[in-house]
C-alpha positions as CSV (number, residue, x, y, z in Angstrom):
1,M,-43.8,165.2,209.8
2,V,-40.5,163.8,211.0
3,K,-39.4,160.4,209.7
4,F,-37.0,158.2,211.6
5,T,-34.8,155.9,209.5
6,F,-33.0,152.9,210.9
7,T,-29.7,154.8,210.8
8,S,-31.0,157.8,212.7
9,C,-32.5,155.5,215.3
10,L,-29.2,153.6,215.7
11,Q,-27.4,156.9,216.1
12,L,-29.9,158.2,218.7
13,L,-29.6,154.9,220.6
14,L,-25.7,155.1,220.5
15,L,-25.9,158.7,221.8
16,C,-28.1,157.7,224.7
17,F,-25.6,154.9,225.7
18,L,-22.7,157.3,225.4
19,S,-24.5,159.9,227.6
20,M,-25.2,157.2,230.2
21,G,-21.5,156.1,230.1
22,M,-20.4,159.7,230.5
23,A,-22.7,160.2,233.4
24,W,-21.4,157.1,235.2
25,S,-18.2,158.7,236.4
26,Q,-16.6,158.4,239.8
27,E,-17.7,160.7,242.6
28,A,-15.2,162.4,245.0
29,F,-15.2,165.0,247.7
30,E,-12.2,166.8,249.1
31,V,-11.3,169.9,251.2
32,S,-8.2,172.1,250.6
33,V,-6.7,175.4,251.7
34,N,-5.0,178.0,249.6
35,R,-1.9,178.0,251.8
36,N,-0.4,176.2,254.8
37,P,1.2,177.4,257.1
38,V,-0.4,180.8,258.0
39,R,0.1,183.5,260.6
40,V,-2.3,184.7,263.3
41,G,-4.8,187.2,262.0
42,E,-4.3,186.3,258.3
43,Q,-7.0,185.2,256.0
44,V,-7.2,181.7,254.6
45,Q,-9.5,180.2,252.0
46,L,-11.1,176.7,252.4
47,T,-12.3,175.1,249.2
48,F,-14.8,172.3,249.2
49,T,-14.6,170.4,245.9
50,L,-17.4,168.2,244.7
51,K,-16.7,165.9,241.8
52,N,-19.8,164.6,240.0
53,I,-22.0,165.5,242.9
54,S,-24.9,168.0,242.9
55,R,-24.9,169.4,246.5
56,R,-24.7,172.8,248.1
57,I,-22.2,173.4,250.9
58,D,-22.7,175.8,253.7
59,G,-19.8,177.4,255.5
60,P,-18.9,175.1,258.5
61,V,-17.9,176.4,262.0
62,I,-14.2,175.5,262.7
63,K,-12.7,176.1,266.1
64,G,-9.8,178.6,265.8
65,L,-11.1,180.2,262.6
66,K,-13.7,182.9,262.0
67,L,-15.9,182.8,258.9
68,L,-15.8,186.1,257.1
69,Y,-17.7,185.5,253.8
70,G,-18.5,183.0,251.1
71,P,-19.0,180.9,249.3
72,S,-17.7,181.8,245.9
73,T,-18.3,179.1,243.4
74,S,-16.4,177.7,240.4
75,N,-17.5,175.1,237.9
76,S,-15.5,173.0,235.4
77,T,-16.4,170.2,233.0
78,S,-14.0,167.8,231.2
79,I,-14.3,164.7,229.0
80,Y,-11.5,162.2,228.9
81,N,-11.8,158.8,227.1
82,G,-15.5,159.2,226.8
83,T,-16.0,159.9,230.6
84,R,-17.6,163.2,231.6
85,T,-16.3,164.8,234.8
86,S,-17.8,167.9,236.4
87,E,-16.3,169.7,239.4
88,V,-18.0,172.4,241.6
89,G,-15.9,174.3,244.1
90,Y,-17.2,176.3,247.1
91,T,-14.6,178.6,248.6
92,F,-15.1,180.2,252.0
93,T,-12.8,182.9,253.5
94,Y,-11.8,182.5,257.2
95,Q,-9.7,184.6,259.6
96,V,-7.1,182.8,261.8
97,L,-7.8,183.5,265.4
98,S,-6.0,180.6,267.1
99,R,-2.3,181.0,268.1
100,T,-1.9,177.2,267.9
101,N,-2.3,174.8,265.1
102,V,-5.9,174.4,263.9
103,E,-7.2,170.9,263.1
104,I,-9.4,170.9,260.0
105,P,-11.8,167.9,260.6
106,A,-13.1,165.4,258.1
107,F,-16.3,166.5,256.5
108,E,-19.1,164.3,255.0
109,V,-21.4,164.8,252.0
110,Q,-24.1,162.5,250.6
111,G,-23.3,161.0,247.2
112,S,-25.5,159.0,244.9
113,Q,-24.0,155.7,246.2
114,G,-23.5,156.7,249.9
115,K,-21.6,159.1,252.1
116,L,-18.2,160.5,251.0
117,K,-15.7,161.7,253.6
118,S,-12.8,164.1,253.1
119,K,-9.4,163.8,254.8
120,S,-8.6,165.7,258.0
121,F,-5.4,167.8,258.2
122,V,-3.7,170.3,260.4
123,L,-3.4,174.0,259.5
124,S,0.0,175.2,260.9
125,V,-0.3,178.6,262.7
126,S,2.6,180.9,263.7
127,T,2.5,184.1,265.6
128,K,2.9,187.5,263.9
129,G,6.4,188.4,263.0
130,A,7.5,184.8,263.1
131,K,8.5,183.0,259.9
132,P,6.1,180.2,259.1
133,S,7.9,176.8,259.2
134,G,6.5,174.7,256.4
135,S,5.6,171.1,256.9
136,K,7.3,168.3,255.0
137,T,4.9,168.6,252.1
138,G,4.5,172.3,252.3
139,N,8.1,172.6,251.1
140,L,7.1,171.3,247.7
141,G,6.5,174.8,246.4
142,S,4.6,175.5,243.2
143,V,6.4,172.8,241.1
144,A,8.3,169.8,242.4
145,C,9.7,166.4,241.3
146,V,9.4,163.6,243.9
147,I,10.9,160.1,243.9
148,E,8.8,157.7,246.0
149,A,9.8,154.2,247.1
150,S,7.6,151.6,248.6
151,K,10.3,150.7,251.1
152,R,13.7,152.1,252.1
153,N,15.2,149.1,254.0
154,L,15.3,145.7,252.3
155,H,17.3,142.6,251.6
156,I,19.4,141.9,248.5
157,G,17.1,140.6,245.7
158,E,13.9,142.0,247.4
159,Q,11.7,144.0,245.1
160,V,10.9,147.7,245.7
161,V,8.5,149.8,243.6
162,V,9.8,153.3,242.8
163,S,7.5,156.0,241.4
164,F,8.5,159.3,239.7
165,K,5.9,162.0,240.2
166,I,5.5,165.7,239.3
167,F,3.6,168.0,241.7
168,N,2.3,171.4,240.8
169,N,-0.4,173.7,242.3
170,A,-1.0,175.7,239.2
171,N,-3.4,174.8,236.3
172,N,-1.2,176.4,233.6
173,L,2.0,174.4,233.8
174,D,3.4,173.0,230.5
175,V,6.0,170.2,231.1
176,R,8.5,170.5,228.3
177,K,11.0,167.8,229.3
178,F,11.8,165.5,232.2
179,N,14.6,163.1,232.9
180,I,14.3,159.7,234.5
181,P,17.6,158.7,236.2
182,E,19.5,155.4,235.9
183,T,19.4,153.0,238.7
184,P,22.9,151.5,239.2
185,G,23.0,148.5,241.5
186,F,19.5,147.4,240.6
187,W,17.8,145.0,238.2
188,K,15.1,147.1,236.6
189,E,11.6,146.2,235.4
190,V,9.4,148.9,233.9
191,V,5.7,149.1,234.9
192,D,3.3,149.7,232.0
193,I,1.2,152.7,233.2
194,P,-1.3,154.9,231.3
195,E,-0.4,158.1,229.6
196,P,0.5,160.6,232.4
197,R,-2.3,163.0,233.3
198,W,-2.9,165.4,236.1
199,E,-4.8,164.0,239.0
200,P,-5.9,166.2,242.0
201,Q,-4.5,165.3,245.4
202,V,-4.7,167.1,248.7
203,I,-1.5,167.1,250.7
204,S,-1.5,168.7,254.2
205,G,-4.6,170.6,253.1
206,Q,-3.1,172.0,249.9
207,R,-4.5,170.9,246.6
208,Y,-1.9,169.7,244.1
209,N,-2.1,168.3,240.6
210,V,0.0,165.2,240.5
211,A,1.2,163.1,237.5
212,T,3.0,159.8,237.7
213,V,5.4,159.8,234.7
214,K,7.3,156.6,235.5
215,K,7.0,153.6,237.7
216,L,9.8,150.9,238.1
217,V,10.1,147.7,240.0
218,L,13.7,147.4,241.2
219,F,15.7,144.4,242.6
220,P,18.9,145.3,244.4
221,Q,21.9,143.3,243.2
222,Q,24.4,144.5,245.8
223,T,24.4,145.4,249.5
224,G,25.0,148.7,251.1
225,T,23.5,152.1,250.6
226,L,22.1,152.6,247.1
227,S,21.1,156.1,245.8
228,I,18.6,157.1,243.2
229,D,19.2,160.7,242.0
230,G,18.7,162.8,238.8
231,F,15.0,163.2,238.4
232,D,14.4,166.7,237.1
233,L,12.1,168.7,234.7
234,V,12.0,171.8,232.6
235,G,8.6,173.5,232.1
236,Y,6.8,176.7,231.2
237,K,4.2,178.3,233.5
238,R,1.9,180.9,232.0
239,T,1.4,184.0,234.1
240,S,-1.0,185.7,231.6
241,F,-2.4,185.0,228.2
242,F,0.7,186.3,226.4
243,N,3.4,186.0,229.1
244,G,5.0,183.2,231.1
245,Q,8.2,182.0,232.7
246,N,10.4,179.0,232.5
247,V,10.4,176.7,235.6
248,T,12.7,173.9,236.7
249,A,12.6,171.4,239.5
250,N,14.9,168.7,240.8
251,A,13.9,165.8,243.0
252,K,15.7,165.1,246.3
253,P,17.7,161.9,246.0
254,I,16.5,158.9,248.0
255,K,18.7,156.3,249.6
256,I,17.8,152.7,250.0
257,E,19.6,150.4,252.5
258,V,20.2,146.9,251.2
259,K,21.1,144.2,253.7
260,P,22.8,140.9,252.9
261,L,21.0,137.7,253.4
262,P,21.6,135.9,256.7
263,E,24.3,133.3,256.8
264,P,24.6,130.5,256.1
265,I,22.9,130.5,252.7
266,P,21.4,127.1,252.1
267,P,22.5,125.0,249.0
268,A,20.5,125.1,245.8
269,F,19.4,128.7,246.7
270,L,16.6,129.9,244.5
271,G,16.5,133.6,245.4
272,T,14.6,136.2,247.4
273,F,10.8,136.3,247.2
274,R,7.8,137.4,249.2
275,Q,5.9,134.3,248.2
276,L,6.9,131.2,246.3
277,R,5.4,127.7,245.7
278,V,6.1,124.8,243.5
279,T,3.5,122.7,241.7
280,L,3.9,119.5,239.7
281,K,1.6,118.3,236.9
282,Q,1.8,115.3,234.7
283,K,-0.4,114.8,231.7
284,E,-0.7,111.0,232.1
285,Q,-0.5,108.9,235.3
286,A,0.1,105.8,233.2
287,C,1.7,105.1,229.8
288,R,3.4,102.4,227.8
289,T,7.1,102.2,226.9
290,N,8.4,104.4,224.1
291,E,5.4,106.8,224.5
292,A,6.1,110.4,225.3
293,I,4.5,112.2,228.2
294,T,4.7,115.8,229.4
295,Y,5.7,116.8,232.9
296,D,5.3,120.4,234.2
297,L,7.2,121.9,237.1
298,T,5.9,125.4,237.9
299,F,7.3,128.1,240.2
300,S,4.8,130.8,241.1
301,G,4.8,133.6,243.6
302,K,5.7,137.3,244.2
303,G,9.3,138.4,243.4
304,N,11.7,138.2,240.5
305,I,10.4,135.0,238.9
306,K,12.6,135.7,235.9
307,F,15.7,134.9,238.0
308,I,14.6,131.3,238.5
309,Q,16.8,128.9,236.6
310,E,16.2,125.4,235.4
311,P,16.3,123.1,238.4
312,S,18.7,120.1,238.6
313,L,16.5,117.0,238.5
314,T,17.6,113.4,238.9
315,W,15.6,111.3,236.4
316,P,15.3,107.5,236.4
317,G,18.0,105.9,234.2
318,E,15.2,104.3,232.1
319,F,13.9,107.7,230.9
320,E,14.9,109.7,227.9
321,V,14.4,113.4,228.8
322,F,14.6,116.4,226.4
323,D,15.5,120.0,227.3
324,P,12.5,121.7,228.9
325,E,10.3,124.4,227.3
326,V,10.2,127.5,229.5
327,I,6.7,129.1,229.7
328,D,6.5,132.5,231.5
329,Q,3.3,134.1,232.8
330,I,4.8,137.1,234.6
331,N,3.0,140.4,235.4
332,V,4.8,143.6,236.4
333,N,2.4,146.2,237.9
334,A,2.3,148.8,240.6
335,N,2.3,146.1,243.3
336,G,5.6,144.6,242.0
337,E,6.4,141.5,239.9
338,S,4.4,138.3,240.3
339,G,3.4,135.3,238.2
340,S,4.8,131.9,237.3
341,R,7.6,130.2,235.3
342,T,6.9,126.6,234.1
343,F,9.5,124.1,232.9
344,R,7.7,121.7,230.6
345,Y,9.6,118.4,230.0
346,V,9.0,115.8,227.4
347,V,9.9,112.4,228.8
348,I,10.0,109.0,227.0
349,P,10.2,105.9,229.3
350,R,12.1,103.1,227.7
351,A,11.4,100.3,230.3
352,P,8.3,99.2,232.2
353,G,7.9,99.6,235.9
354,Q,6.7,101.9,238.7
355,Y,8.6,105.3,238.8
356,E,8.7,108.4,241.0
357,L,9.0,111.6,238.9
358,P,11.7,114.0,240.3
359,V,10.9,117.1,242.3
360,A,12.8,120.4,242.6
361,E,15.0,120.7,245.7
362,G,16.3,123.9,247.3
363,A,15.4,126.9,249.5
364,W,14.4,130.5,249.1
365,F,14.4,133.6,251.4
366,N,11.1,134.8,252.6
367,T,11.2,138.6,252.8
368,K,7.9,138.6,254.8
369,N,9.1,136.4,257.6
370,G,12.9,137.1,257.2
371,D,13.9,133.4,257.1
372,Y,14.7,130.6,254.6
373,V,12.0,128.3,253.4
374,T,12.8,124.8,252.1
375,L,10.8,123.4,249.2
376,N,8.7,120.5,250.2
377,T,6.9,118.8,247.3
378,K,5.5,115.3,247.1
379,P,6.7,113.4,244.0
380,L,4.2,112.1,241.5
381,R,4.1,108.5,240.3
382,L,4.1,107.1,236.8
383,T,3.2,103.5,235.9
384,V,4.8,102.3,232.7
385,A,3.5,99.2,230.9
386,T,5.1,97.2,228.1
387,N,4.2,98.4,224.7
388,N,3.1,95.1,223.0
389,S,2.2,96.9,219.8
390,D,5.8,98.2,219.3
391,E,7.3,95.1,217.6
392,S,9.3,96.8,215.0
393,G,12.4,97.1,217.2
394,L,13.1,100.6,216.0
395,V,13.9,101.7,219.5
396,S,15.6,99.1,221.7
397,Y,16.4,99.7,225.4
398,N,17.2,97.4,228.3
399,S,16.9,98.4,231.9
400,K,19.8,98.2,234.2
401,T,18.4,95.0,235.8
402,D,17.5,93.3,232.5
403,V,20.7,91.3,232.0
404,Q,20.4,88.0,230.2
405,I,22.9,85.1,230.4
406,L,23.2,83.3,227.1
407,N,25.1,80.0,226.5
408,Q,26.4,81.2,223.2
409,D,28.2,84.0,225.0
410,I,30.7,81.4,226.5
411,N,33.9,80.9,224.5
412,F,36.2,78.0,225.8
413,I,40.0,78.2,225.7
414,Q,41.5,75.8,223.3
415,S,44.7,74.2,224.6
416,A,45.7,72.5,221.3
417,W,45.8,75.5,219.1
418,K,47.9,74.9,215.9
419,G,47.4,78.3,214.3
420,P,49.9,81.2,214.1
421,C,51.1,82.6,217.4
422,L,54.2,83.9,219.2
423,A,56.8,81.1,220.0
424,R,57.2,80.4,223.7
425,N,60.9,81.1,223.8
426,Q,60.3,84.6,222.2
427,W,57.6,85.2,224.9
428,D,60.0,84.3,227.7
429,N,62.6,86.8,226.3
430,Q,60.1,89.6,226.5
431,G,59.3,89.1,230.2
432,Q,59.9,92.7,231.3
433,L,57.9,94.1,228.3
434,A,55.1,91.7,229.0
435,G,55.1,92.6,232.7
436,G,54.9,96.3,231.9
437,L,52.0,95.7,229.5
438,L,50.2,93.6,232.1
439,A,50.7,96.4,234.7
440,I,49.0,99.0,232.5
441,G,45.6,97.8,233.4
442,P,45.9,97.8,237.2
443,L,47.8,101.1,237.1
444,A,45.1,102.7,235.0
445,L,42.5,101.3,237.4
446,G,44.3,102.7,240.4
447,L,44.7,106.1,238.8
448,S,41.0,106.2,237.9
449,F,40.1,105.3,241.5
450,V,42.2,108.1,242.9
451,A,40.7,110.5,240.4
452,R,37.2,109.4,241.2
453,R,37.9,109.8,245.0
454,R,39.3,113.2,244.4
455,R,36.3,114.3,242.4
456,D,33.9,113.0,245.1
457,E,35.8,115.1,247.7
458,D,35.7,118.1,245.4
459,E,31.9,117.8,245.0
460,K,31.5,117.6,248.8
461,N,33.7,120.7,249.4
462,P,33.2,123.0,246.4
463,L,34.5,126.1,248.3
464,T,37.7,124.3,249.2
465,V,38.3,123.4,245.6
466,R,37.5,127.0,244.5
467,K,40.1,128.2,247.0
468,R,42.8,125.7,245.9
469,R,42.3,126.6,242.3
470,A,42.2,130.4,242.9
471,K,45.9,130.8,242.1
472,N,45.8,128.9,238.9
473,A,42.7,130.8,237.8
474,V,44.3,134.2,238.5
475,R,47.4,133.2,236.6
476,H,45.1,132.5,233.6
477,E,43.3,135.8,234.1
478,L,46.7,137.7,234.2
479,K,47.8,135.9,231.1
480,E,44.6,136.9,229.3
481,A,45.0,140.5,230.4
482,K,48.5,140.7,229.0
483,K,47.1,140.2,225.6
484,H,45.3,143.5,225.8
485,T,48.0,145.8,227.2
486,G,47.7,147.9,224.1
487,Q,43.9,148.3,224.7
488,P,43.5,150.1,228.1
489,N,39.7,150.0,227.9
490,V,39.8,146.2,227.7
491,F,43.0,145.6,229.8
492,Y,42.0,147.3,233.1
493,P,38.5,145.8,233.4
494,A,39.9,142.3,232.6
495,L,42.7,142.7,235.2
496,G,40.2,144.1,237.8
497,S,37.7,141.3,237.4
498,G,40.5,138.7,237.6
499,L,41.8,140.0,240.9
500,E,38.3,140.3,242.3
501,A,37.6,136.7,241.4
502,Y,40.9,135.6,243.0
503,L,40.0,137.3,246.3
504,M,36.5,135.9,246.3
505,A,37.9,132.4,245.8
506,K,40.5,132.8,248.6
507,L,37.9,134.2,251.0
508,Q,35.2,131.7,249.9
509,W,32.8,134.5,249.1
510,N,30.1,135.2,246.6
511,A,29.6,138.4,244.7
512,S,27.1,139.9,247.1
513,Q,29.6,139.7,250.0
514,L,32.4,141.6,248.2
515,T,32.2,145.1,249.6
516,T,35.0,147.6,250.4
517,S,34.6,147.4,254.2
518,A,34.2,143.6,254.3
519,L,37.3,143.2,252.1
520,N,39.4,145.5,254.3
521,E,38.5,143.5,257.4
522,A,39.2,140.2,255.6
523,L,42.6,141.3,254.4
524,E,43.5,142.6,257.8
525,S,42.7,139.2,259.2
526,H,44.5,137.1,256.6
527,V,47.3,139.2,255.1
528,P,47.7,142.3,257.4
529,G,51.0,143.3,255.8
530,L,49.6,143.4,252.3
531,K,46.3,145.2,253.0
532,E,47.5,148.6,251.8
533,Q,49.1,147.2,248.7
534,W,45.8,145.5,247.7
535,N,43.9,148.7,248.4
536,T,46.3,150.7,246.3
537,L,46.1,148.2,243.4
538,L,42.3,148.0,243.4
539,N,41.9,151.7,243.7
540,D,44.2,152.2,240.7
541,L,42.2,149.7,238.6
542,D,39.0,151.5,239.6
543,M,40.4,154.9,238.6
544,A,41.7,153.5,235.3
545,R,38.2,153.0,234.1
546,Y,37.7,156.8,234.1
547,A,41.2,158.3,233.9
548,P,43.7,155.7,232.4
549,G,46.4,158.4,232.2
550,Q,46.5,158.9,236.0
551,V,47.6,155.3,236.8
552,P,50.7,153.2,236.1
553,P,51.0,151.7,232.6
554,P,49.6,148.2,231.9
555,D,53.1,146.5,232.1
556,A,53.7,147.9,235.6
557,M,50.2,147.0,236.7
558,I,50.7,143.4,235.6
559,A,54.0,143.1,237.4
560,A,52.5,144.6,240.6
561,A,49.6,142.2,240.4
562,E,51.8,139.1,239.9
563,A,54.1,140.1,242.8
564,L,51.1,140.8,245.1
565,V,49.5,137.4,244.3
566,D,52.7,135.5,245.0
567,A,53.2,137.4,248.3
568,T,49.5,136.7,249.2
569,E,50.0,132.9,248.6
570,K,53.1,132.9,250.8
571,N,51.8,135.0,253.7
572,W,48.1,133.9,253.8
573,I,46.9,133.2,257.3
574,A,44.1,130.6,257.2
């Protein structure tokens, strides 16, 4: 007699659940050929693969092909992460009769949850004696590395998803090593993907095993044509149980065209996004003076949310505001980067009244519509009442309008003063000194007025100020570069960045506009006689980063730069 204990029953129940979980695997159906293209009269094998489906397939009639024999069957079973997968393959051999391309239609099979449909494809046919011309995917060969990009034409700052995949049509490939290239010119975010594993995929009728080894979300930081190159692998393919051969593969480079943003770029520009919105949230709609409240300003959408900086907010003068806490909830997946960034402010109102809380101002570029979108958010209101319980006077604050006139503030002039003072005759002898001392106040007031007016004009025209200060700034950069003439690896980058900043200030450009072609056009327009000298100097600085011995010494470069800056200031055509 068999006795069942509690432990054995629990193990049996667990085994049943595990078996049920292993049986609930995904169903699939696909059709593939052993080669594509083929010649007239040759034989080609069509394989119908059923994944987790128990059905029998009969050889279909296909126009342009003659069924010779079949099917031959193959079976395989695998268990991965507790999931059981079974595959059954039915292979039929056909002879090619058509002299033109043969269309393999989509076939249907009944699964447990409905009908499954395969993908149609075209079998390329060439006449006898002619060399078959492979299709785009037929040129993959037995092993290939492929770089795929979600888009090839985009704006600066717009995200693109790049996948690095390995294709092979053999079941006995061992990948020993692969290299993921660098992505110069891009800001990079890595997508967290599962451990790479082979997945079947039919491409132009041919069955490949495909593994995605890396997936990146890239944000271009400069305009022009950017290239991604250098994805390769080294592997070993077994030809028999004891023998094999080393295999290598190199991916074709891909080029991505990056366009500048349309001009003019609006002020308080936030960045480039596919979607962006701003939401405001306040914990309390009413409070009392000297009580802290929290105020959340959240940016959410699709794009590089990490690039959003703290907005410039204008708070009421009666508020004490602390630096915000930055809260990120950002996801990076196969669809790109999305999520939210919240700036949480702690605010303490010091005076009673009705207040409007500030909102973020600015604009962003919508990559979906190709235009700029201005933020439009309604402000929230806060009612602040007097805190009658706060009688300790530990925190004292008066609003700008709370000015009291007190009688004890008035001090009268005494005309019959008998105390110590300067004699009148001595005061009369110091008239010029007294006049000079009295003039200090009005003179200081006038100078402060002029300085204030100059500062207001500078705030209205920041680009003009930047242009006016360009020469002083480049003098400072050249002076700093001179300190490192004995360190070429520090000197040349410092001098190059200083000259680039000078040219951008003169041209009123930002970093994304500084390209070689645009700079040549601008120099031709403003200083045509100095264009070649600028190109020579910038090319020497660029070469110095890799071959310092092939360019003039630092002292000569400094002298040439100073002379060229002076000549540019004298000959600049506005």
